[in-house]
C-alpha positions, 0 to 999 in steps of 0.5 A: 954481676952474677945470675942467682941461678948459678948459685941456688942449685944446692944449699952448700954453695955460697954466692959472691955476696956471701949468701946461701940462696936456697936457705934464703928461699926457705926463709922467704917461704915462711914469710909468705905463710899464714900469720901466727904469733905468741906472747908470754907473761910470768905464768902463761904463754898465748899462741894466736893463729889466723886460719885461711881457707882456700874457698868458702867450701873448704875447711880452715887450715889448722895452724896450732898443734898440741904436743902435750898437756905440759912437757914438764909432766913427763916421768923424766921432765924435758926442758922446752929449750932442749926440745927446740934445739933438737928441732932446730938441729933437724932443720940445720941438717938439711942445709949441710948436704947438696942433695938435700933441701932446707925445710921451708918451715918456721915454728913458734914453740910454746911451753912451760917447764921448771923454769917457767913459760917459754916462747921459741922461734925456729928457722929453716936455717937451723937457728932458734931464738927465745922471745917475750913475743914474736910473730911470723908469716904474712903481714906479721910486720904489723903484729910485731910493731904492736907487740914491740910497743906493748911487750913491756906490759906482758910480763905482769899481765894476767891471762885475759889481758895476754889473750887480748893483746894477742888478738889485737896484734893478730887483728893488725895483720888482716886487711880492713875488709877482713875481721877476726872470727871464731872460724878463722882464729885459734887461741891456745893458752899454756900454763904450768898445768895444761894446754887448752884452746879457747872455745868459740864462746870464750873467743867471741867475748875477746873479739867483740872487744877489739879496737875497730880498724880504720879503713886502709887509705886508698891510692890516689888516682893520678890527676888527668893532664890539663888541656890547653897551654903546654899540655900535649894534645891527646893521641888520636886512636880512632884511625 
């Protein structure tokens, strides 16, 4: 047996189990973040994020950021995968030196280029992957389950159907007493011509059509011990 703190002081020391704990801690930080998901068809990519607020008096945290209207519209067209590879290289560089710490940041990068729409995920380890659909952040497992169940339909979807699938998947990440709204949700659509975010009015139409969530089952309370027979007598605590 060994103690983790002997091997998590930097990001270049391997534990006896073959793990780099600093990198694992950074990847765990991504899992604790606010859920974000993306999915793509032949023509569009849709990003959906859930925005948390620290209190009712605070603004909701922005999770989706625009890079450009369309990356292929530069004077010199840039491939989406090339951009993601450069971002991943920046993350990987932080895992090569004992004086550095890995970025505790994961990204979903969506864009369109001459090859069509793309959706990439970057990890603190420097790895990056391309997906038809992906979800990251807290409670994202429920969203992944939905996306895996329906992803075969995404390629042929029009943009409205793609948005509906994205919101249905995001709805799976929230608890039964929390509902998606125009204040806590952002939807961005990227195609070959532009980037745009849905207005509150547009989004409300999709939210109104979401499936109703079933109440999460409550944990059953343990049954009280039977009195009499072989059951132990209750302890007297009045003394």
